C-alpha distance (Angstrom), angle and dihedral (degrees) to the residues before:
residue distance angle dihedral
M1 . . .
D2 3.79 . .
I3 3.80 106.4 .
F4 3.79 91.4 -138.1
L5 3.81 91.4 51.4
L6 3.81 88.7 51.9
E7 3.78 89.2 51.0
A8 3.82 90.1 51.4
I9 3.82 91.1 50.5
I10 3.82 91.7 50.5
N11 3.80 91.6 48.7
G12 3.81 88.7 48.6
I13 3.80 90.2 55.1
L14 3.81 90.8 49.7
L15 3.81 90.9 49.2
G16 3.79 90.0 48.4
G17 3.80 91.3 60.5
V18 3.81 93.0 61.4
L19 3.81 93.0 42.0
A20 3.81 89.0 50.4
L21 3.81 90.1 53.3
L22 3.81 90.7 52.9
A23 3.81 91.3 46.9
L24 3.81 91.5 49.7
G25 3.80 91.6 55.0
L26 3.80 94.1 47.6
N27 3.82 93.0 44.3
L28 3.80 91.4 49.0
I29 3.80 91.5 55.1
F30 3.80 93.5 45.7
G31 3.80 93.8 44.6
V32 3.81 94.4 51.8
I33 3.81 105.2 28.7
D34 3.83 96.4 26.9
V35 3.82 92.6 -134.7
V36 3.81 125.0 114.6
W37 3.80 110.9 -136.9
I38 3.80 101.6 -143.7
C39 3.81 86.9 -178.5
Y40 3.83 93.8 57.1
A41 3.81 94.2 112.2
E42 3.81 89.4 52.3
L43 3.81 88.3 62.0
V44 3.80 85.7 57.9
M45 3.80 88.6 52.1
C46 3.82 90.1 52.5
G47 3.79 90.0 51.0
M48 3.80 91.8 50.6
Y49 3.81 90.3 52.2
M50 3.81 90.1 49.7
I51 3.80 91.0 54.6
F52 3.79 92.3 45.1
W53 3.79 94.1 53.6
L54 3.79 96.5 39.3
H55 3.81 95.7 46.0
G56 3.79 105.6 23.0
F57 3.81 98.8 37.7
F58 3.82 108.2 22.8
G59 3.80 94.9 33.2
W60 3.80 99.6 -124.4
P61 3.83 114.9 162.0
I62 3.79 109.8 -94.6
L63 3.82 94.4 -117.4
I64 3.81 93.5 51.2
A65 3.81 90.9 44.9
S66 3.81 90.1 50.2
F67 3.81 92.6 49.3
A68 3.80 90.2 48.9
A69 3.82 90.3 49.7
I70 3.81 91.8 51.9
L71 3.81 90.6 51.8
G72 3.81 91.4 43.2
V73 3.81 94.6 52.1
A74 3.82 90.1 44.6
G75 3.80 87.9 55.7
L76 3.80 89.8 46.0
G77 3.81 88.9 54.1
V78 3.82 90.5 53.7
L79 3.81 90.9 47.4
L80 3.81 90.7 49.8
H81 3.78 90.4 52.1
L82 3.81 93.7 49.1
L83 3.81 96.7 45.7
V84 3.81 103.1 33.4
I85 3.79 114.0 11.9
S86 3.80 103.0 40.0
P87 3.83 95.8 57.8
I88 3.82 92.4 52.1
L89 3.81 101.6 40.1
G90 3.79 92.8 110.3
S91 3.80 96.2 42.6
A92 3.80 129.7 97.0
P93 3.84 117.5 -71.2
I94 3.82 91.3 -115.1
N95 3.81 89.5 59.7
Q96 3.79 90.4 51.6
L97 3.81 91.3 50.3
L98 3.79 91.7 48.4
A99 3.81 92.3 48.6
T100 3.82 94.9 50.3
G101 3.81 90.1 40.9
G102 3.80 89.2 53.7
M103 3.81 89.1 50.7
L104 3.80 87.8 54.1
F105 3.81 91.7 59.2
F106 3.80 91.3 41.0
L107 3.81 92.9 55.8
Q108 3.81 92.0 44.9
S109 3.79 91.9 49.7
L110 3.80 92.8 44.9
A111 3.81 91.5 51.4
T112 3.81 90.1 48.1
L113 3.81 91.0 49.9
L114 3.81 93.7 48.2
F115 3.80 102.2 37.1
G116 3.80 106.9 16.1
T117 3.78 124.0 -133.1
D118 3.82 96.6 -69.3
F119 3.79 118.3 130.9
R120 3.81 108.9 -119.9
N121 3.79 129.6 -165.4
I122 3.80 129.2 -165.2
G123 3.80 89.1 -136.4
L124 3.81 95.9 -127.1
R125 3.80 110.8 142.6
L126 3.79 116.4 -164.0
P127 3.82 123.1 -168.1
I128 3.80 128.7 -104.9
I129 3.80 115.9 -116.2
E130 3.81 117.1 -137.3
F131 3.82 124.4 -153.9
G132 3.78 103.3 178.2
D133 3.79 104.0 -63.9
I134 3.80 93.7 -14.0
F135 3.81 118.1 100.4
I136 3.80 118.7 -161.2
S137 3.77 125.7 -175.3
Y138 3.80 110.7 -119.6
S139 3.81 89.8 -148.8
R140 3.82 90.8 56.7
L141 3.80 91.4 46.6
L142 3.81 90.4 49.6
A143 3.81 90.7 47.0
F144 3.80 91.2 50.1
G145 3.81 92.4 51.3
A146 3.80 93.3 46.7
A147 3.82 91.0 46.9
L148 3.81 91.1 53.1
I149 3.80 90.9 48.5
G150 3.80 89.1 50.6
A151 3.82 91.6 49.2
V152 3.82 92.1 49.4
A153 3.81 91.0 47.2
L154 3.82 89.9 51.4
Y155 3.82 90.7 49.6
L156 3.80 91.9 51.1
F157 3.80 90.9 46.4
L158 3.81 92.5 51.8
S159 3.80 94.9 44.0
R160 3.82 104.6 35.4
T161 3.82 107.1 34.5
Y162 3.79 131.7 71.4
L163 3.81 92.5 -125.7
G164 3.80 91.7 48.9
I165 3.81 92.1 50.4
A166 3.81 89.5 47.7
M167 3.82 89.5 53.3
R168 3.80 91.5 51.5
A169 3.80 91.4 46.6
I170 3.81 92.7 51.6
A171 3.80 89.4 48.0
Q172 3.81 89.0 55.9
D173 3.83 98.6 43.9
R174 3.80 118.2 -5.6
E175 3.84 95.1 176.6
V176 3.81 94.8 56.2
M177 3.82 92.9 44.7
G178 3.80 89.6 54.5
L179 3.80 89.6 53.7
M180 3.82 90.1 50.4
G181 3.80 91.9 60.3
V182 3.82 101.1 -99.6
D183 3.81 111.6 147.9
Q184 3.79 100.2 -125.9
R185 3.82 94.5 -172.6
R186 3.82 90.5 56.9
I187 3.80 91.9 48.4
Y188 3.81 90.5 48.3
L189 3.82 91.2 53.2
I190 3.81 92.0 48.5
T191 3.81 90.2 47.9
S192 3.81 90.8 51.5
A193 3.81 89.8 49.8
V194 3.81 92.9 49.4
G195 3.81 91.8 45.9
G196 3.81 89.9 48.9
A197 3.82 90.8 48.3
L198 3.82 89.6 54.0
A199 3.81 88.9 51.1
G200 3.82 88.5 49.9
L201 3.80 90.9 51.0
A202 3.80 90.0 49.8
A203 3.82 88.3 51.2
C204 3.82 89.8 54.3
L205 3.80 90.0 53.7
L206 3.81 98.1 42.1
V207 3.81 95.3 47.3
L208 3.81 87.2 65.4
Q209 3.81 90.4 60.8
Y210 3.81 108.0 28.7
D211 3.78 139.2 46.4
V212 3.80 117.7 -110.6
H213 3.82 120.2 -116.6
P214 3.82 134.8 143.8
F215 3.81 94.1 -96.3
I216 3.80 99.3 46.8
G217 3.82 88.1 108.4
L218 3.80 89.7 68.6
S219 3.82 87.8 65.2
F220 3.82 91.9 61.5
G221 3.81 108.1 16.8
P222 3.84 99.7 76.3
I223 3.82 94.3 42.0
T224 3.83 91.3 47.3
F225 3.80 92.5 50.7
M226 3.79 90.1 46.2
I227 3.83 90.7 51.6
C228 3.81 91.1 51.0
V229 3.81 92.1 50.9
L230 3.80 91.5 44.0
G231 3.80 91.8 53.4
G232 3.80 93.2 41.0
L233 3.81 119.8 -88.0
G234 3.80 109.2 -90.0
N235 3.83 92.8 13.9
M236 3.81 106.5 121.0
I237 3.81 96.6 -170.2
G238 3.80 92.3 43.9
G239 3.80 91.7 52.7
F240 3.80 90.8 47.6
V241 3.81 92.0 53.1
A242 3.81 93.7 42.3
A243 3.82 90.6 53.6
F244 3.79 91.7 61.1
V245 3.82 92.4 43.0
M246 3.80 91.9 53.9
S247 3.81 93.7 42.3
Q248 3.80 90.3 54.9
I249 3.81 91.6 50.0
I250 3.83 89.0 51.2
A251 3.81 94.1 45.3
I252 3.82 98.0 44.8
G253 3.81 92.7 39.5
G254 3.80 88.8 51.8
Y255 3.80 89.8 51.9
Y256 3.81 95.8 51.0
F257 3.80 98.0 34.9
S258 3.82 124.2 -1.1
I259 3.78 137.1 -62.6
E260 3.82 90.7 -103.0
I261 3.81 92.7 53.1
S262 3.82 90.6 44.7
Y263 3.80 90.4 61.3
V264 3.80 89.5 48.5
L265 3.82 88.8 53.2
A266 3.80 90.2 49.4
F267 3.81 91.9 53.1
V268 3.82 91.6 45.2
F269 3.81 89.7 52.1
F270 3.81 89.3 49.5
I271 3.82 93.6 50.3
V272 3.81 93.5 47.3
L273 3.80 92.4 48.3
M274 3.80 91.1 49.3
F275 3.81 88.4 59.4
I276 3.80 91.2 49.2
R277 3.81 99.7 38.4
P278 3.82 110.7 9.1
Q279 3.82 93.4 173.4
G280 3.83 90.9 63.9
L281 3.79 136.5 -103.6
L282 3.79 99.5 -69.6
A283 3.81 101.8 15.4
R284 3.81 116.3 140.0
């Protein structure tokens, strides 16, 4: 095998871990609350700005700044649910999409107003790992490991805790769970907090690799939504698998052609598969 192709495949796997983490958070919110947060990637942008200011400007240690960002974005997720999602839960899906889409532009415009359009970097330089002729970014390897830990922690939370089981039960039949005495509003708030915390964790991992600017969410929002639809909206395992499928298309396409063409190939693959299997890869 071409050594550079092998390097592209490895980098695609590492990218897939972060994309899978984003897809897990978005699928969790849709599966439980039944609302797609179009502005989910903008929560990641907010988390990246939090880390930049806390670490790069105020001098907080990177771990403490990252922990604060996770808590901050979790709180932002709860606030978003209370102010935007809760009033429209019973409305038509198009109204929900328009409301979360409007929040997307609001957060982008607010970040532009507060911070400008400058590209900012936290200034943390991590080494490059060499395996023979293969070069792997340490930041991507670290992000992949942290994303897997986050995914495993989410799985254990959903399968081993009372709140996690309640979330899964509401996702399966929200009307019956309401009749059995489960406080749906409380579960919705906890789901929004967990989904926001996953977005905050993704922000901690992405800020190591990318500059922060108000439109950074556009780099991950469309591909994350596409992964969720490809795996089956609300299907956690499907989204996890689809993230690695799409990351490999992007990585290998970037090797043979260019990164721009690789994204075109990813969207073409998505469109073709939607004609063949519109319910998603692993939808039931």
